Structure formats: structure tokens, C-alpha cells
C-alpha positions in Angstrom: 9.3 -18.3 4.9 8.7 -21.4 2.4 9.7 -20.6 -1.3 7.8 -22.9 -3.8 8.4 -24.7 -7.1 5.5 -24.1 -10.0 4.4 -27.8 -9.0 4.3 -27.5 -5.5 2.1 -24.1 -5.8 -0.3 -26.0 -8.6 -1.1 -28.5 -6.2 -1.5 -26.1 -3.5 -4.3 -24.6 -5.9 -5.4 -27.8 -6.8 -6.3 -29.0 -3.1 -7.4 -25.5 -2.2 -10.1 -25.7 -5.2 -11.0 -29.6 -5.4 -10.2 -31.1 -1.8 -10.7 -27.7 0.3 -13.6 -26.3 -1.9 -12.9 -22.9 -3.0 -13.5 -22.3 -6.2 -11.0 -21.4 -9.1 -13.0 -18.3 -10.0 -12.8 -17.1 -6.2 -8.8 -17.4 -6.2 -8.1 -15.7 -9.4 -10.8 -13.0 -8.0 -8.6 -12.8 -5.1 -5.7 -12.9 -7.1 -6.8 -10.0 -9.9 -7.9 -7.6 -6.9 -5.5 -7.7 -4.9 -2.7 -7.2 -7.3 -4.7 -4.5 -9.3 -4.4 -2.8 -5.0 -0.5 -3.1 -5.4 -0.2 -1.8 -8.6 -2.2 1.3 -7.8 0.2 1.7 -4.8 3.3 1.3 -6.6 3.1 3.0 -10.2 0.2 5.7 -9.3 -0.9 5.2 -12.6 -3.2 8.2 -12.6 -3.5 9.6 -15.8 -1.3 7.0 -17.8 -2.0 5.0 -19.9 -2.3 1.4 -19.1 -1.4 -1.7 -21.3 -2.1 -5.3 -20.0 -0.6 -7.8 -22.4 -2.5 -11.1 -21.1 -2.3 -14.7 -22.3 -5.1 -17.0 -22.9 -4.2 -19.2 -19.1 -5.1 -18.5 -15.8 -2.0 -15.9 -16.0 -4.1 -13.8 -18.5 -7.0 -14.8 -16.7 -5.5 -12.9 -13.4 -5.2 -9.8 -15.9 -8.7 -9.7 -16.8 -9.3 -9.3 -13.5 -6.9 -6.2 -12.8 -7.8 -4.3 -16.0 -11.9 -4.6 -14.3 -10.5 -2.9 -11.0 -8.3 -0.4 -12.9 -11.3 0.4 -14.3 -13.2 1.1 -11.4 -10.4 3.3 -10.5 -10.8 5.2 -13.8 -7.5 4.2 -15.0 -7.3 4.2 -18.9 -6.6 0.3 -19.6 -6.1 -1.2 -22.8 -6.0 -5.1 -23.3 -3.5 -6.8 -25.4 -4.8 -10.5 -25.7 -1.7 -12.7 -27.3 -4.7 -15.2 -28.4 -8.2 -15.3 -29.7 -10.8 -14.7 -27.5 -12.4 -18.0 -28.3 -9.5 -20.4 -27.4 -9.5 -18.5 -23.8 -11.2 -21.5 -21.5 -12.7 -21.6 -17.5 -11.7 -19.2 -15.0 -9.9 -16.9 -17.9 -12.6 -17.4 -20.2 -15.3 -15.8 -17.4 -13.3 -13.2 -16.8 -12.9 -11.9 -20.2 -15.9 -11.9 -20.8 -17.2 -9.5 -17.4 -15.3 -7.1 -19.7 -17.1 -7.0 -23.1 -19.7 -5.0 -20.5 -17.6 -2.3 -19.7 -15.8 0.2 -21.6 -12.4 -1.5 -22.1 -10.8 -2.4 -25.4 -9.3 -5.8 -25.5 -7.0 -6.4 -29.1 -6.6 -9.7 -30.3 -3.3 -10.3 -31.5 -2.4 -13.9 -32.4 -0.1 -13.5 -34.7 3.1 -11.6 -36.0 0.4 -10.0 -38.7 -1.5 -8.2 -35.7 1.2 -8.0 -33.4 2.7 -5.3 -36.4 -0.8 -3.7 -37.0 -0.9 -3.0 -33.2 2.7 -1.9 -32.0 1.8 1.7 -31.9 -0.9 0.9 -29.7 1.6 -0.8 -27.3 4.1 2.4 -27.9 1.5 4.5 -26.7 1.0 2.7 -23.4 3.3 4.7 -20.3 3.1 1.5 -18.0 2.8 -2.0 -19.2 1.5 -5.0 -16.9 3.1 -8.9 -18.1 0.2 -11.6 -17.3 1.5 -13.5 -20.5 3.0 -17.1 -19.0 2.6 -18.1 -15.0 4.8 -20.3 -13.5 3.9 -23.4 -15.3 6.7 -22.2 -18.2 9.7 -24.7 -18.7 10.4 -24.6 -22.0 12.1 -21.6 -24.4 9.7 -19.0 -25.3 9.9 -19.2 -29.4 8.7 -17.2 -32.6 5.8 -15.1 -31.9 6.4 -15.0 -28.5 9.7 -14.6 -28.3 9.6 -11.4 -30.3 6.8 -9.7 -28.4 8.6 -9.6 -25.5 11.8 -9.0 -26.7 9.6 -5.7 -28.2 8.1 -5.0 -24.6 11.5 -5.0 -23.3 13.2 -2.7 -25.8 10.2 -0.1 -25.3 12.0 0.5 -21.8 8.6 1.1 -20.1 7.8 0.6 -16.3 6.7 -3.3 -16.5 4.6 -4.8 -13.4 4.4 -8.3 -13.9 2.0 -10.6 -12.4 3.2 -13.9 -10.5 6.3 -14.2 -12.4 7.6 -12.2 -15.3 6.8 -14.0 -18.6 9.6 -16.5 -19.2 11.5 -17.2 -16.2 11.6 -20.4 -15.2 9.9 -20.2 -11.6 12.4 -23.3 -10.5 15.9 -22.0 -11.6 16.0 -18.5 -12.0 16.8 -18.8 -15.2 15.3 -17.0 -18.2 13.7 -19.6 -20.6 15.7 -18.5 -23.9 14.3 -14.8 -23.0 12.3 -13.1 -20.1 10.4 -9.7 -19.1 12.3 -7.2 -17.1 9.5 -5.8 -14.7 10.3 -3.5 -11.7 8.1 -5.0 -9.7 6.4 -8.3 -9.6 3.3 -9.7 -7.4 3.2 -12.8 -6.7 0.6 -15.3 -5.4 -0.1 -17.6 -2.4 4.1 -18.0 -1.9 6.9 -16.6 -3.5 9.0 -18.9 -5.9 12.3 -20.1 -5.7 12.8 -18.2 -9.2 12.1 -14.6 -7.7 15.1 -15.0 -5.1 17.9 -16.6 -7.6 19.5 -14.8 -9.6 19.2 -13.4 -12.7 15.7 -14.2 -11.7 15.7 -11.7 -8.9 17.1 -9.1 -11.0 13.9 -9.8 -13.7 11.4 -9.6 -10.9 12.4 -6.4 -9.7 10.5 -5.3 -6.1 8.8 -8.4 -5.3 4.9 -8.0 -3.3 3.7 -11.3 -1.6 -0.2 -11.5 -1.1 -2.5 -14.0 0.3 -5.0 -15.4 -1.9 -6.7 -17.4 0.2 -5.2 -20.9 0.1 -5.5 -22.6 3.3 -3.2 -22.8 5.9 -3.1 -26.4 6.5 -2.5 -27.1 2.9 0.8 -25.2 2.9 1.9 -27.2 6.2 1.1 -30.9 4.9 2.4 -29.7 1.4 5.7 -29.5 3.3 7.7 -27.5 1.0 11.2 -28.1 0.9 12.6 -24.4 0.0 12.9 -22.2 2.5 14.3 -18.4 2.4 17.1 -17.0 5.2 15.5 -14.3 7.2 16.5 -12.0 10.5 13.7 -13.5 12.4 14.9 -17.0 11.6 18.5 -15.9 12.6 17.4 -14.4 15.5 16.4 -17.6 16.9 19.6 -19.3 16.9 21.6 -16.6 19.2 21.1 -17.3 23.0 23.2 -14.8 25.9 25.8 -16.9 27.3 25.4 -17.8 30.8 27.5 -15.4 33.5 30.1 -17.9 33.9 31.1 -18.4 30.5 35.1 -18.6 30.1 37.3 -19.4 27.4 37.0 -23.4 28.3 33.0 -23.3 27.9 33.0 -21.5 24.6 34.6 -24.1 22.6 37.8 -24.9 20.7 38.3 -25.0 16.8 41.2 -26.7 15.1 41.9 -24.8 12.1 43.7 -27.1 9.3 45.4 -24.2 6.7 48.0 -22.5 4.7 51.1 -23.1 2.4 53.9 -21.4 1.2 52.0 -18.0 -0.2 48.4 -18.6 1.6 49.1 -17.9 4.8 46.2 -15.4 4.7 43.8 -17.8 4.1 44.6 -19.8 7.1 45.2 -16.3 9.1 41.3 -15.2 8.1 39.7 -18.7 8.9 41.2 -18.5 12.3 40.7 -14.8 13.2 37.0 -15.1 12.2 35.8 -18.0 14.1 37.1 -15.8 16.8 35.3 -12.9 16.1 32.2 -14.4 16.3 33.0 -15.5 19.6 35.1 -19.2 19.5 36.7 -19.7 22.9 39.9 -20.9 21.6 41.7 -21.4 18.3 44.3 -23.6 17.4 45.7 -23.4 14.0 47.9 -25.9 12.2 50.2 -25.1 9.2 53.5 -26.4 7.8 56.2 -26.0 10.5 58.2 -23.5 8.4 55.1 -20.9 8.4 54.9 -20.8 12.6 57.3 -18.0 12.6 55.3 -16.3 9.7 52.0 -16.9 11.2 52.4 -16.2 14.9 52.5 -12.8 14.3 50.0 -12.5 11.9 47.1 -14.0 14.5 48.0 -12.8 17.5 45.1 -14.5 19.7 44.7 -17.9 18.0 47.9 -20.8 18.9 49.7 -22.3 16.2 50.4 -25.7 16.2 53.6 -26.2 13.7 52.9 -29.7 11.6 55.6 -31.8 9.4 55.8 -30.5 5.8 56.9 -31.3 2.8 60.4 -30.6 0.7 58.0 -27.6 -1.0 56.8 -27.1 2.3 53.0 -27.7 2.0 51.7 -30.1 5.0 52.9 -33.8 4.5 51.2 -37.2 5.3 53.3 -37.5 8.3 51.6 -34.9 10.2 48.3 -37.1 10.4 49.7 -38.6 14.0 50.2 -34.8 15.2 46.5 -33.8 14.3 45.2 -36.8 15.7 45.9 -35.9 19.0 45.2 -32.6 18.5 41.7 -33.0 17.9 41.0 -35.3 20.9 39.5 -32.0 23.2 38.5 -30.4 20.1 34.7 -29.5 18.9 35.0 -29.0 15.3 37.5 -29.0 12.8 37.8 -26.6 9.6 40.5 -28.2 7.2 41.4 -26.9 3.5 41.8 -22.7 2.9 45.2 -22.1 1.9 46.4 -25.6 2.3 47.5 -26.6 -1.3 46.8 -29.6 -3.4 50.6 -31.6 -3.3 49.7 -35.5 -3.4 51.0 -35.9 0.3 48.7 -32.9 1.3 45.8 -35.3 -0.3 47.0 -38.0 1.4 46.7 -36.2 4.7 43.2 -34.5 4.1 41.4 -37.9 2.9 42.9 -39.7 6.2 41.7 -37.5 8.3 38.1 -37.1 6.6 38.2 -40.6 6.4 39.1 -41.2 10.4 37.1 -37.8 12.1 34.8 -38.3 15.1 33.8 -34.5 15.3 31.8 -32.0 13.1 34.1 -31.1 9.9 34.2 -28.2 7.6 35.8 -28.9 4.3 36.6 -25.6 2.0 38.7 -24.4 -0.7 42.0 -27.0 -1.4 40.6 -29.5 1.1 37.7 -29.3 -2.0 39.9 -29.9 -4.7 41.8 -32.9 -2.7 38.0 -34.2 -1.6 37.2 -34.5 -5.8 37.1 -38.2 -7.2 37.0 -39.3 -3.6 33.8 -37.8 -2.4 32.6 -41.6 -1.3 34.2 -41.6 2.1 32.1 -38.4 2.9 29.5 -41.7 2.5 31.1 -43.2 6.1 31.5 -40.6 8.4 29.6 -40.5 11.3 28.7 -37.1 11.3 27.7 -34.7 8.1 30.6 -32.9 6.7 29.8 -29.4 5.9 31.3 -28.5 2.5 31.4 -24.6 1.3 32.9 -24.8 -2.6 31.9 -22.1 -4.8 31.2 -22.9 -8.5 33.9 -24.1 -9.9 35.0 -26.2 -7.3 30.7 -27.8 -6.9 31.8 -28.8 -10.7 34.8 -30.2 -9.9 33.6 -32.8 -7.2 30.9 -33.6 -9.3 32.6 -33.5 -12.7 30.8 -31.4 -14.5 31.3 -27.4 -16.1 30.9 -24.5 -13.9 27.8 -23.4 -16.2 25.9 -26.7 -15.6 26.4 -25.9 -12.0 25.0 -22.3 -12.2 22.5 -22.9 -14.6 20.5 -25.3 -12.4 22.1 -24.1 -8.3 19.7 -25.9 -6.5 19.4 -29.2 -8.3 23.4 -30.1 -8.2 23.5 -28.8 -4.5 20.6 -31.0 -2.8 21.5 -33.8 -5.3 25.2 -33.6 -3.6 23.7 -33.0 -0.4 21.6 -36.2 -0.2 23.8 -38.8 -1.7 26.9 -37.8 0.2 24.9 -37.0 3.9 26.7 -33.8 3.4 25.9 -29.8 4.3 26.5 -28.2 1.1 27.1 -24.3 1.2 27.1 -23.1 -2.3 28.6 -19.7 -2.5 27.7 -16.7 -4.7 25.1 -14.6 -5.0 22.1 -16.0 -3.3 24.4 -18.7 -1.6 22.2 -21.9 -1.0 22.3 -24.4 2.2 21.5 -27.4 1.0 20.5 -30.3 3.6 21.3 -34.2 3.7 17.3 -34.2 3.9 16.9 -32.6 1.0 15.9 -29.1 2.3 17.3 -25.7 1.1 17.7 -22.7 2.0 18.4 -19.4 0.3 20.3 -16.7 1.6 19.8 -12.7 0.0 22.3 -10.8 2.0 25.8 -9.9 0.4 26.7 -7.8 -2.3 28.7 -7.9 -5.4 31.7 -6.0 -3.8 32.0 -9.3 -1.5 34.1 -10.5 -5.3 37.2 -10.4 -3.9 40.3 -12.7 -2.5 39.9 -14.4 1.2 35.9 -14.2 1.6 35.1 -17.5 1.2 38.3 -18.0 4.0 36.0 -15.5 6.3 32.9 -17.7 5.8 34.7 -20.5 6.9 35.9 -19.2 9.9 32.3 -17.7 10.9 30.9 -20.9 10.5 33.5 -22.9 12.2 33.4 -20.8 15.0 29.5 -20.6 15.6 29.4 -24.9 15.7 32.5 -24.4 17.9 30.0 -22.5 20.2 27.5 -25.2 20.3 25.9 -24.3 17.7 23.7 -27.3 15.4 25.6 -27.5 11.8 22.6 -26.7 10.3 22.3 -23.5 12.4 25.8 -22.4 12.1 25.5 -23.0 8.5 22.1 -20.4 8.4 23.8 -18.0 10.6 27.1 -18.1 9.3 25.8 -17.4 5.6 23.2 -14.7 6.8 26.2 -12.9 8.6 28.7 -13.1 6.5 26.8 -11.4 3.4 25.0 -8.9 6.2 28.7 -8.0 7.4 29.6 -6.9 3.7 26.6 -5.3 3.4 26.9 -2.5 6.4 30.6 -2.0 4.6 28.3 -0.9 1.0 26.5 1.6 3.5 29.6 3.0 4.7 32.7 2.4 2.4 30.7 1.9 -1.1 30.2 -0.8 -3.8 33.3 -2.2 -3.6 37.0 -2.0 -2.5 36.4 -3.3 1.1 38.1 -6.5 1.8 37.8 -9.8 3.8 39.4 -8.7 7.1 36.6 -5.8 7.3 34.0 -8.3 7.0 35.4 -9.9 9.3 35.7 -7.4 11.7 32.2 -6.2 11.1 30.7 -9.6 12.2 30.8 -8.6 16.2 28.4 -5.9 15.5 25.9 -7.9 13.3 25.9 -10.5 16.1 24.9 -7.7 18.9 22.0 -6.9 16.4 20.5 -10.1 16.8 20.4 -9.8 20.8 18.7 -6.0 20.3 16.5 -6.9 17.9 17.9 -4.5 15.4 17.4 -6.6 12.5 13.7 -7.5 13.2 
């Protein structure tokens, strides 16, 4: 599913109106009529007072159309215009003028004084429709408008947002200082990025997408670079195995992981790959940990490697690793591996000499920080799976800065360093070297516990080992990881399940694709 930026949507609107010849007023009519129907279906506003809070731009124009259709359905509707009527222009003005012939009260609230005068009228509304600002807002809401939005939120009324909650940045999902909190949002043409990223998804509430008549060829030619991972897309990646399949044909993964106190990370990564179907997995670990891990990973082969005096992998392990990689389909490196100087030298040398697909996670990413230039020399794009803190260390900024614009930072890194970035967290992102970004919506807060990232690394590596392309392995891995956790919420509760349970739930989620249970 395409997800668009504000600029992309505005350009599609422009081409539809100016190049294709569908008048803007027709698009506004389509939008308002369909939005009114969605509102009637979801909010059942009969015998209730409905207040439409409208700005003077096209978002307000949509609100005027909605007011007209609600009136025709015998809804008691009042329009609160946060401007003076004479400042409304274009298609919005045309639709505002249509209200004058109907029994619809339009109250002008252009300033604080008129706001105070009309507060009680607004308080008496049972349901509010937000059509103040559209998707083009990219600066903080201030002054009178900020006070008004905060007042609306304080009323705790049911709110229906038109296109996007007013005050929400449609490209980042971040509030522009303040933002309307909606129970539901109807958006036009295509959903916006901010509807899916957090906290934008929480402000938007239930999202409904409606077609307003933008021709398909215009969307196709625009080639939006943002996409939503859907079960239909993931389903297309999974194919039945040939009957003659055996462990030698389903891929051999090599995992380099673990250090004293962090054997669990190594175990979870290796076993997760097995749980999604990898034929063989060899786990390379410091030799002193071999006896411990052999009892943890019964189906996985272990490879004891040279270690330092403190029990972490030493740089002398490179030759052994290089030999082991000869017949492998994929390498996963980093979970629980530590960040000693020798381990860091080893990791960088492995990355610098690798010629098969590689997934770098956890301590592997921490060792890579400050040395990311080596990624540009690789023959195949590396897959990096950072959480926001690891991403911040790699690009030398704060975690807060990463979280404020996750897409920008993930995409910039992916493009510059020819890598696939899986930026973990609520609404995990997958950014590709060509600039495309995919947003995942599976997963839940119960995943905020240790080992979840190790499981994700193992799942992606296990799929890649079986022959999935790096792109498809990342998409399917992220989706499955979150979906497995979502099923545990249903059976165990909102939190308290652990990473190994997510790992064990993965096979059932894969089976659902073969029975089309997701679709």
C-alpha cells in the first residue's frame, strides 16, 4: 500500500486538477460527501449536536461540504469558522457560500475574544469534526490556534478528523507543538505517513481511506517511495517447498554471537533461524562458552572460536570464520558479542571481507559505529537492524533526534551506505538503498523485553538463508516477528511473554500464509 508525503499528495491533486482536468471543487465535493458518510456510519450522530471546527483553507472547505450533507441527513450541525468569512477563498469559499441558503449556523471565531464568546456553544456540542488544518502544516501551532486545539482536547468529546488531525505533521507523525486527538480520521486519496508512525497513529485513531477520484495513472507516475507492509504483500513471498527438499537445500546459516553473560542472545538468534525454516545453522562462539551453548541449542551446530583472556572473541578467530563461511548462504553477526577492542577488530575485518549476505545487529552495530564507511565497499548491501540508540551511535546524534524523524535518518543512512536499515521500535521501518521505506504495523508494547531483537535477527537471517531476497527477508521477518507477538497478546495478555515464546510462535504465523488466514 502506498503511503504519501504532503508534497506527493499535493502534486497528485495538482495534476488531477490542472493536467487531467477534474476541477478542484469536484474533488472537494467527493471528499466531503464520502467523509460525511463515514462519519454517519461510525459515529451515529442522530439526535446529537455536531460542531464542525473549520479553518479557512481547503481542509475547512471539506468541512463545509460535510456540514451540508449532515444537514441533509437531519443532523443538528453548527460550523465554527476560525477566521472571518471574507478571508475564505477559492473552492472553500464556494462551499461556504452554499451554507448560507441552508439553516446551518456559521459562527466566526477569528480571535481570542470571539473564542471566549463562543466557548459555551462549543461545549454544548456532543461530537466535534476537525477540519482546521490539512496535511501541509509543517510548523508549530501557536497562539490562538494552539489554545483552541488544547481546549478541544480538554473537552474529551468524540472527535472526527478530516484528512489528518490538525496539528499533526503528516510526514513525521509528530505533533507540531499540539495536535487534535481524534477517535477516527478519514483521509483522501492515499494515507499519509503520519497516520502510521507514532505518535501520529494514536492521534489519528481509527483510519478510513476514501477514493476522491484521483486517476490511477497519476499515482503510478508519481511513484511514491513509502509503503505499508500488508499481509497480501508478505503472503506473496512464501512459496511451497519442493517435495524433494532436505536440509542441504534449505540453506546453511553461520551466526557469530555471544560472550560471557550473553549466551542467551546467541541461542535466540540461532534457534529463531531454525524456527522459520533454515536447514542448517552453525553458531560461532568463544570456545569457553561451547559447553554451555551445546546444551542450549540442540538442533544447532556449534563452532568454538579463539577468544581473549576475558572470554570474548579475539581477532585470531578471523581465519576460522573465513573457512566456515565457504559454504554458507548468510552470516548474522553481533548479538551479545561484546565490544572489546579485539572483538571490534574482528567484526570490522569480517565485514570488510564478506562476500555473502550479512546481517549486523546489537554489539556488531556498536563496533561498526565510527567505521561505517566500510559498508560502501561491500559487494552486497548489508542488513543492519539497529534500535534507536544504536542508530544514534552510528550517525553520531541523540536518540531523541532519531525518534523525531525516524524515516529521514533511516533512509539517509541506507542511501549513503548502500545498506538495508531495519530501524526497530514501535512501527519498525525498513529503509532501502534506493530510498524506498516500508512501515510495519504488527507488534505491540509487550515486546519491550530482552531478547526480542535477537529473535528478529534470527528470523531475517533464517529467511535469507532459504533464498529470500534481502528485501523480502527483511519485510517478511519484521512482519512475522510482530505478528507472532500479537498472537501472544491474545493468548497470554498484553505483556509478560518472552522472546523465546515469540520465536516459537513464528511457525504458526508462516503456516497462515499458506492457508491465506491473514488475508
